[in-house]
N, C-alpha and C positions, 0 to 999 in steps of 0.2 A: 387584622392580619391573616385574616381566615380568607379575605379575600385577594389574592393575590394576581397579580396581570401573568398573565400565561406569555411567554413567547412567539413570537411569531414573526417568520420569517417570508421575503418575498421572491419567488422562483422564476425567474427569468430566463428557462430552458425546460422543458418541460420532464425532461431526466436528472432534474435536478433531484436530491433527498430534500425532502419538503422536511421544517423545521417549525416545531408547535402546529397550530392550527391553518397552516397554509397551504396544506393539498394532502394526497392520500395518504395514509398510510404504507411504506412499503412492503410489500410479501412476497419469503421464501420462495426460493424454485429448488427443488429436488432433483437434479440431473445425474443419473445412473447413465455408464459409458460401459453397455453390455459388449462392444463392438472388440474386446480385448482376450485374450486367456487365461481365466482363470490357473492360480499354480494349485498345487495340491491342500493348501488352505484356504479354499475359496475365495482367497485375494488377487485380485488384479494388479497390485502394483507392484510394478517395474521399480526392485532397489538399488537398482546398478544406475538405471537412469535418474529417478529422484537423487542421490547419491550425486551423480553427474552436474544436475541440474543445483543442487545445493552449490559444488564446486566453482559451479561457473557465475553465482549467485554471490559468492565470498571473495572472488576474485575481483567484479565488479565492484562491490561494495568498499572494497581498498582501494580500488582506484578511484576513486569517486570524492573517497575521503582525500586521499595522496592530492587532489586536485584542489581542492576545498581549501585544505592547510595552504596550501602553496600560494592560493589566489589571498587569502588573509592575510600573511605571510608578508606577502607582494604590498598588499595594502597599508601594511603594518609599519612595511619601511619604508613605504611614500611619505605618509604621514608623522613621521617620527624624523624622517631624513638620513638613513640610514644608521642612526645612533643606536 
């Protein structure tokens, strides 16, 4: 049991994430945005913008879930014959 085979994937595109021994490890890259103005607390996050993006994302999510639910309901109706 000590000699376990390692999972290895085949990459068909250079930017795919490697699996097992199929390529080099992914390296993290830290990006600092120094082009925006810092607040008094040395933080450059705009809470209003972040909350707006969060609300937009939530609306998109709700819309897509409704669409998927509608499609599933239509398929179910087609399969069962409306019963």
